[in-house]
C-alpha positions, 0 to 999 in steps of 0.5 A: 822173135825179139822177146816174149812178154808175159803178164802175170798178176797184173805185172809185165815180165819178159823172156828173151832168147827162147822160142814161143812154143818152148815158153808155152810148153813150159807153162803147160807143164807147170799147169799139168804138174800142179806147179812150176817156177818159171824164170823171167826178166823183171823190168827193162834194161839190165836183167833182173831175174824174177820167178813166177809160180805157174799153177792151175788157175793162175792167169798168164798172158803170153805176148810174142814181140816180133824182132822186125816189121817183116817177121810174122807174128804167130797168132797161136799164142793163148792165155792159160788159166 
């Protein structure tokens, strides 16, 4: 996996160096616990940390970006509300 893009509040962010299932689990833990601050990257190029508040009712889209053309894309990614 090259990276995982996240759309939150109409803005795009990314997460690198993590597995899709790990990111999805972190989001679900935030939803079920009531709130969670998730660290993501804002922008491209130089890393700039951003913190997203994950809560029930907040729409989050998770988009896995494969590292190469021969790497299969996992179709199990979902949007959490």
